N, C-alpha and C positions, 0 to 999 in steps of 0.2 A: 676332505670329501668322504661322505658316508659310503659304506660298502653297497648299500641298496641303490644309492645314486650312481655308483660306477656301473652296476649291473644294468640299470635302466638306461643309462646313457649309451653304453656300448651295445646293448640290444638294438637301440635306435640307429646307431652309426654303422653297425656291422655290414649291412647290405651295400653301403656306399663308401666304406672306409678306405678301400684300396685306391679309389679315384679321387679322394678328397685329402684327408690327413696323410694317407699313404704316399701320395704324390709329393706333398710338401716335405716329407721327412725322408725321401729316398736317398738324398745325398749323404745324410748322416748314417743311414743304415748301411749303405755300401762301404763307407769309410770304416765303420766299426767292424763289419764282417771281413773286410780285407785285412785288417789288423789281426783278427782272431784266426784267420786261415793260416797265418804264419806261425801259430803256436800249436804245439802238440797237446794231446790229452782230451779230457772230457769237458764239454761246454754246457753250461746251463743258461738258457735264455729266459729271463724273467719278464713276463708280459709279452709272450710270443704273438698275441693278437691273432690276426688272420693269417699269419705265417709269411708275411711279406719278405722277411729276411731269409727264409728257408732255401729258396733257389740259389742264393749267393754263397752258401757254405760249400767249401770244397768237399770232394767225395771222401777225403780222409778224415773228416771231422765228425765226431760222435756228438749229437746234440740232444739235450733234454729240454723241451719247451714247456713252460707252465703259464697258465692264465686263469683269471677268475671268471671270465665271461664264457659261458657255454656256447653262445652264438658265435663268438670269435673263434673258438677252438674247432667248431664244426667246419668252418671255412679253412682253417689251417690244416685240418686232417685231410681235406680234399687235395690240398697242395702236396702233402706227403705222398698221397696215393698217385697223383700225377707224376711226381718225381720218381716213383718206385723206390722210395727211400726209407721204408719202414724199418729196415735193418740197421739204420744209423740215426734215425730221428724218432724220438718218442715224445708224445704229448700227454700232459696231465692237467686236469682242472685242479687248481690249488690256490689258496690264499697266500700271497707273497709275504705276509706278515708272520706266517707260521709254516715254513717250507717243510715238507715231509721227507727230508733227506738227512742222512747222518752228517755229523760235523766233518769238515774237510773232504767233501765228496767230489769237488770239481776243481779243475785247473784254471778255468776261465769262467767268469759270469758276465753275461751281457745284459744290459738294461737299456734298451733303445726306445726313447721317447715314452717312457712309462712312469718314471719317478714323480713327475708332476701330475699324474692322474690317480695314483693309488692313495688309499687312506693311510695315514700314519707312515709317511715315507721314511722316517727315522727308524721305525721297526723293520721296515723292508731292508734298509741298509744293514741293520744289525743281523738279519737273517742271511743276507748276502755274504757278509763277513764270516759268519759262522760256518756256512757250507763251503767256503773257499779254502783251498789248501794253502798252507804257508808258502809264500813266494808266488802265489797265483795272482792273476790280474782281474780287475773289474773294468769292463769296457762300457762306458756310458755315453750315449748321445742324448742331448736334451736341450730344450730352450730354458735359459736361466734369465731371470729378470734383470733388466738394465737399471742402473742407478741414476742416470741423467738423460736428458733429451726428451723429445716428443714421445718416442716409443715408450719410455719409462712411464709417462703419464697415462698413456693408453692402456698399458698393462695393469696399472693400479686401478684404473676405472673399470676394467673388465673382470677384476678379481671376484666381485660378488656373484658373477655368473658361472662360477666354477662347476656347480652341479649340472647346469644346463649345457655348458660347452663340453664337459667331460675332461677338463684339464685346468690347472692353475696357471693363469697368465703371469702371476707375480711370484713364481717359484724361485727360491733363493739357492744359489750355489752352496752356501754354507750348510744347507740341510743335508747334503750328501757327504759332507766332510767331517762329520762328528764321530765316526768310528775310530777309536784310538789305534786299532791294528792296521788301518789303511792309510797310505800316504800317496800323494800325487806323484805319478810317474811322468805324465805328460798332459798338456792341456792346449787345445787350439780351437779357434773359431772356424766355422764352416760356412761356405756360401749357401744361399745368397745373403749378402749383407751381414754376415756374421750372426745370423739369427739363431743358429744352433751351435753347440759346443761339443767337441769330442774330448772326453775326459777319461784318462786311464789311471786307475789306482792300483797299487800293489800291496798285498798283505805281507806284513812282517814275517820273516822266517822264524820258525820255532826256535 
């Protein structure tokens, strides 16, 4: 998906995102943040969007959120203000393919329902691995394409509509598993009907 397509798509979806895609992805988001809340240190949320996950982070968690969409970030900033959490949540407009952080800056990186919407997800995963500290975790929730059944056919049929829909219906799990420094720590399907996956990757210790 081209960067301009992402910007246009999410400018269109921003006003209704929370009650559409946000509602569908809430279970994955809560599972991911529950996992993160049990870990100490600095958290980077790539693709923070309208900030739907922000109210779920524990008061002890320091979060840096980035997103490419200015419209989404405006809504996320309102949530930060409502939470009175500016001291522990910082937001930045940033291209996830070129994160403006030093190597090994974060203990945990969250990517919730974003990898199938960004351009060049392989580059995004490379950047996530770069800014993650050795021994750190990447917490991913996403829909990954099925290989068999009726739903697999529907996903393939919808693939050409990626720019219009704002996400890739045929997104492959293998796309996020190409970084040699990251290995699978855990993987499980989430309700409803296993449509989403919670995937935790660990970066090899130095």
